[in-house]
ZALO-561437 format. One record per residue: y negated, z, x negated of N, C-alpha, C, O in turn; residue number from 1; residue in three letters; chain. Coordinates in nm, 4 decimals, always signed. Each point is the difference from the previous one (the first is absolute). Layout:
% ZALO-561437
ATOM        ny        nz        nx       cay       caz       cax        cy        cz        cx        oy        oz        ox    i   aa  ch
ATOM         Y         Z         X         Y         Z         X         Y         Z         X         Y         Z         X  NUM  ALA   A
...
//
This chain:
% ZALO-561437
ATOM        ny        nz        nx       cay       caz       cax        cy        cz        cx        oy        oz        ox    i   aa  ch
ATOM   +0.1081   +0.0039   -0.0651   -0.1089   -0.0104   +0.0675   -0.1231   -0.0063   -0.0747   -0.1045   -0.0528   +0.0379    1  MET   A
ATOM   +0.1306   +0.1238   -0.1708   -0.1206   +0.0133   -0.0861   -0.0467   -0.1361   -0.0529   -0.1202   -0.0234   -0.0125    2  ALA   A
ATOM   +0.2160   -0.0678   -0.0190   -0.0046   -0.1575   -0.0151   -0.0570   -0.0669   +0.0940   -0.0636   -0.1030   -0.0224    3  ARG   A
ATOM   +0.0796   +0.1534   +0.1376   -0.0704   -0.0720   +0.1248   -0.1332   +0.0276   +0.0133   -0.0718   -0.0710   +0.0703    4  LEU   A
ATOM   +0.0254   +0.1778   -0.1373   -0.1131   +0.0516   +0.0267   -0.0710   +0.1114   +0.0205   -0.1173   +0.0265   -0.0262    5  GLY   A
ATOM   +0.2361   +0.0593   +0.0956   -0.0501   +0.1250   +0.0620   -0.0051   +0.1156   -0.1001   +0.0733   +0.0189   -0.0971    6  PHE   A
ATOM   -0.1668   +0.0478   +0.1380   -0.0262   +0.1359   -0.1006   +0.1002   +0.0809   -0.0108   +0.0744   +0.0151   +0.0970    7  GLN   A
ATOM   -0.0513   +0.0550   -0.2196   +0.1077   +0.1038   -0.0025   +0.0210   +0.1040   +0.0811   +0.1120   +0.0362   +0.0358    8  PRO   A
ATOM   -0.2416   +0.0288   +0.0045   +0.0216   +0.1007   +0.1031   +0.0666   -0.0338   +0.1553   +0.0577   +0.0821   +0.0713    9  HIS   A
ATOM   -0.0829   -0.2289   -0.0398   +0.0681   -0.0740   +0.1216   +0.1292   -0.0149   -0.0175   +0.0735   +0.0067   +0.0985   10  VAL   A
ATOM   -0.0155   -0.0318   -0.2394   +0.1416   -0.0174   -0.0035   +0.0700   +0.1209   -0.0044   +0.1195   -0.0028   +0.0296   11  VAL   A
ATOM   -0.1808   +0.1262   -0.0663   +0.0674   +0.1072   -0.0043   -0.0193   +0.0533   +0.1222   +0.0825   +0.0892   +0.0199   12  GLU   A
ATOM   -0.1720   -0.1091   +0.0895   +0.0386   +0.0328   +0.1015   +0.1165   -0.0690   +0.0763   +0.0812   +0.0702   +0.0604   13  LYS   A
ATOM   -0.0720   -0.1890   -0.0611   +0.1144   -0.0908   +0.0750   +0.1372   +0.0660   -0.0746   +0.1079   +0.0223   +0.0549   14  VAL   A
ATOM   -0.1376   -0.0024   -0.1699   +0.1653   +0.0598   -0.0540   +0.0156   +0.1685   +0.0398   +0.1061   +0.0583   -0.0225   15  LEU   A
ATOM   -0.2033   -0.0007   +0.0731   -0.0341   +0.1334   +0.0000   +0.0235   +0.0859   -0.0995   +0.0784   +0.0949   +0.0015   16  ASN   A
ATOM   -0.1559   -0.1344   -0.0973   +0.0190   +0.0497   -0.1626   -0.1390   +0.0907   -0.0138   -0.1093   -0.0298   +0.0482   17  HIS   A
ATOM   +0.1366   +0.1303   -0.1146   -0.1328   +0.0802   -0.0548   -0.0204   +0.0291   -0.1450   +0.0000   +0.1122   -0.0507   18  GLN   A
ATOM   -0.0190   -0.2375   -0.0159   +0.0330   -0.0226   -0.1407   -0.1431   +0.0739   -0.0791   +0.0041   +0.0539   -0.1106   19  SER   A
ATOM   -0.1289   -0.0673   +0.1984   -0.1077   +0.0640   -0.0293   -0.1179   -0.0943   -0.0252   -0.1021   +0.0379   -0.0573   20  GLY   A
ATOM   +0.1220   -0.1722   +0.1063   -0.1335   -0.0787   -0.0299   -0.1131   +0.0421   +0.0737   -0.1042   -0.0340   -0.0561   21  THR   A
ATOM   +0.0864   +0.0989   +0.1667   -0.0977   +0.0779   +0.0637   +0.0317   +0.1462   -0.0503   +0.1176   +0.0320   +0.0173   22  ILE   A
ATOM   -0.1868   +0.0498   -0.0677   +0.0257   +0.1261   -0.0649   -0.1453   +0.0965   +0.0206   -0.1138   -0.0316   +0.0345   23  SER   A
ATOM   +0.1671   +0.1447   -0.0675   -0.1001   +0.0773   +0.0158   -0.0523   +0.0616   +0.1446   +0.0672   +0.0403   +0.0949   24  GLY   A
ATOM   -0.2018   -0.0468   -0.1107   -0.0627   +0.0311   +0.1408   +0.0318   -0.0825   +0.1043   +0.0355   +0.0368   +0.1120   25  VAL   A
ATOM   -0.0519   -0.1756   -0.1601   +0.0327   -0.1288   +0.0737   +0.1484   +0.0329   +0.0806   +0.0046   +0.0149   +0.1221   26  ALA   A
ATOM   +0.0924   -0.0079   -0.1941   +0.1252   +0.0241   +0.0573   +0.0060   +0.1292   +0.0881   +0.0775   +0.0000   +0.0956   27  ALA   A
ATOM   -0.1500   +0.1038   -0.1203   -0.0097   +0.0989   +0.1114   -0.0523   -0.0497   +0.1353   +0.0595   +0.0192   +0.1060   28  VAL   A
ATOM   -0.1801   -0.0871   -0.1189   -0.0848   -0.0356   +0.1151   +0.0094   -0.1314   +0.0591   -0.0560   -0.0151   +0.1086   29  TYR   A
ATOM   +0.1162   -0.0816   -0.1600   +0.0542   -0.1305   +0.0489   +0.1100   +0.0058   +0.0582   +0.1068   +0.0157   -0.0593   30  ASN   A
ATOM   -0.1190   -0.0272   +0.1765   +0.1168   +0.0043   +0.1024   +0.0028   -0.1101   +0.0836   +0.0599   +0.0098   +0.1071   31  ARG   A
ATOM   -0.1288   -0.1395   -0.1461   +0.0166   -0.0919   +0.0506   +0.1431   -0.0797   -0.0028   +0.0788   -0.0048   -0.0944   32  HIS   A
ATOM   -0.0672   -0.0528   +0.2154   +0.1680   -0.0189   -0.0123   +0.0417   -0.1580   -0.0520   +0.1149   -0.0420   -0.0142   33  GLY   A
ATOM   -0.2517   -0.0386   -0.0117   -0.0038   -0.1086   -0.0320   +0.1095   -0.1214   +0.0330   +0.0520   -0.0852   -0.0720   34  TYR   A
ATOM   -0.0384   +0.1239   +0.2475   +0.0623   -0.0886   +0.0681   -0.0082   -0.1654   +0.0146   +0.0962   -0.0766   +0.0063   35  LEU   A
ATOM   -0.2381   +0.0423   -0.0027   -0.0087   -0.1284   -0.0055   +0.0132   -0.0795   -0.1330   +0.0374   -0.1165   -0.0132   36  GLU   A
ATOM   -0.0735   +0.1983   -0.0754   +0.0383   -0.0484   -0.1581   +0.1644   -0.0109   -0.0133   +0.0568   -0.0982   -0.0476   37  GLU   A
ATOM   +0.0058   +0.2095   +0.0951   +0.1420   -0.0374   -0.0373   +0.0476   -0.1074   +0.0775   +0.0855   -0.0818   -0.0337   38  LYS   A
ATOM   -0.1448   +0.0876   +0.1360   +0.0444   -0.1509   +0.1355   -0.0080   -0.1247   -0.1138   +0.0856   -0.0774   -0.0429   39  ARG   A
ATOM   -0.2037   +0.0919   +0.0197   -0.0530   -0.1318   -0.0757   +0.1026   -0.0351   -0.1227   +0.0417   -0.1147   -0.0154   40  LEU   A
ATOM   -0.0001   +0.2360   -0.0811   +0.0707   -0.0193   -0.0979   +0.1257   -0.0234   +0.0594   +0.0520   -0.1083   -0.0270   41  ALA   A
ATOM   +0.0107   +0.1875   +0.1042   +0.1555   -0.0310   +0.0375   +0.0200   -0.1894   +0.0854   +0.0983   -0.0734   -0.0109   42  LEU   A
ATOM   -0.2254   +0.0457   +0.0865   +0.0231   -0.1378   +0.0293   -0.0223   -0.0940   -0.1209   +0.0483   -0.1127   +0.0108   43  GLU   A
ATOM   -0.1061   +0.1396   -0.1095   -0.0147   -0.0892   -0.1188   +0.1215   +0.0022   -0.0791   +0.0455   -0.1080   -0.0375   44  ALA   A
ATOM   +0.0126   +0.2147   +0.0072   +0.1492   +0.0263   -0.0548   +0.0915   -0.0755   +0.0922   +0.0756   -0.0806   -0.0542   45  TRP   A
ATOM   -0.0700   +0.0943   +0.1912   +0.0922   -0.0723   +0.0765   -0.0176   -0.1567   -0.0137   +0.1033   -0.0668   -0.0031   46  ALA   A
ATOM   -0.2139   +0.0089   -0.0046   -0.0551   -0.1292   -0.0344   +0.0629   -0.0464   -0.1597   +0.0584   -0.1045   -0.0287   47  THR   A
ATOM   -0.0882   +0.2050   -0.0485   +0.0581   -0.0650   -0.1389   +0.1430   -0.0043   +0.0009   +0.0549   -0.1031   -0.0390   48  HIS   A
ATOM   +0.0215   +0.2127   +0.0828   +0.1439   +0.0136   +0.0177   +0.0511   -0.1319   +0.0575   +0.0787   -0.0688   -0.0650   49  VAL   A
ATOM   -0.1346   +0.0219   +0.2206   +0.0418   -0.0955   +0.0844   -0.0149   -0.1384   -0.1077   +0.0877   -0.0859   +0.0087   50  ASP   A
ATOM   -0.1969   +0.0679   -0.1065   -0.0181   -0.1210   -0.0682   +0.0878   -0.0065   -0.1093   +0.0416   -0.1125   -0.0279   51  ARG   A
ATOM   -0.0035   +0.2082   -0.0412   +0.1194   -0.0070   -0.0872   +0.1350   -0.0364   +0.0569   +0.0806   -0.0602   -0.0710   52  LEU   A
ATOM   -0.0448   +0.1016   +0.2251   +0.1098   -0.0334   +0.0229   -0.0123   -0.1179   +0.0743   +0.1075   -0.0582   +0.0148   53  LEU   A
ATOM   -0.1955   +0.0095   +0.0317   -0.0170   -0.1405   +0.0493   -0.1276   -0.0779   -0.0482   -0.0950   -0.0213   +0.0753   54  HIS   A
ATOM   +0.0991   -0.0156   -0.1935   -0.1005   -0.0787   -0.0285   -0.0120   -0.1185   +0.0808   +0.0905   -0.0641   +0.0534   55  PRO   A
ATOM   -0.2645   +0.0358   -0.0511   -0.0013   -0.1190   +0.0842   -0.0116   -0.1202   -0.0944   -0.0149   +0.0033   -0.1221   56  VAL   A
ATOM   +0.0262   -0.1268   +0.2150   -0.0020   -0.1257   -0.0845   -0.1081   -0.0108   -0.0805   +0.0296   -0.0495   -0.1087   57  ALA   A
ATOM   -0.1788   +0.0856   +0.1249   -0.0856   -0.0144   -0.0719   -0.0165   +0.0722   -0.1427   -0.0775   -0.0316   -0.0903   58  THR   A
ATOM   +0.1711   +0.1374   +0.0936   -0.0017   +0.0556   -0.1343   +0.0088   -0.1081   -0.0991   +0.0668   -0.0989   +0.0299   59  ASP   A
ATOM   -0.1269   +0.1049   -0.1466   +0.0207   -0.0667   -0.1086   +0.1190   +0.0412   -0.0893   -0.0022   +0.1119   -0.0512   60  LYS   A
ATOM   +0.0749   -0.1702   +0.0360   +0.1592   +0.0225   -0.0876   -0.0096   -0.0978   -0.0997   -0.0099   -0.1185   +0.0317   61  VAL   A
ATOM   +0.0122   +0.1621   -0.1726   -0.0258   -0.0733   -0.1110   +0.1535   +0.0128   -0.1036   +0.0257   +0.0929   -0.0765   62  VAL   A
ATOM   +0.0469   -0.1969   +0.0991   +0.1287   +0.0294   -0.0882   -0.0124   -0.0150   -0.1250   -0.0397   -0.1108   -0.0360   63  LYS   A
ATOM   +0.0671   +0.2086   -0.0645   +0.0031   +0.0247   -0.1192   +0.1127   -0.0862   -0.0800   +0.1173   -0.0065   +0.0368   64  LEU   A
ATOM   -0.1691   -0.0570   -0.1487   +0.0931   -0.0775   -0.0929   +0.0478   +0.0942   -0.1061   -0.0613   +0.0920   -0.0541   65  ARG   A
ATOM   +0.1910   -0.1368   +0.0349   +0.0753   +0.0900   -0.0807   -0.0269   -0.0338   -0.1481   +0.0546   +0.0651   -0.0891   66  ARG   A
//
């Protein structure tokens, strides 16, 4: 998800991790659920996985020489 452009604290929320990207006072008082951000991240991840499993005909495939 980070490669898809999502911030580390959003990825941590999706994974339900508490690694400390948000720490100190902010970790105590920041109780935002990031629901919209998590939804966008999961939708982007689903699209990414779907494209890996089902490439579209317009994807450019270059055959490498040996």
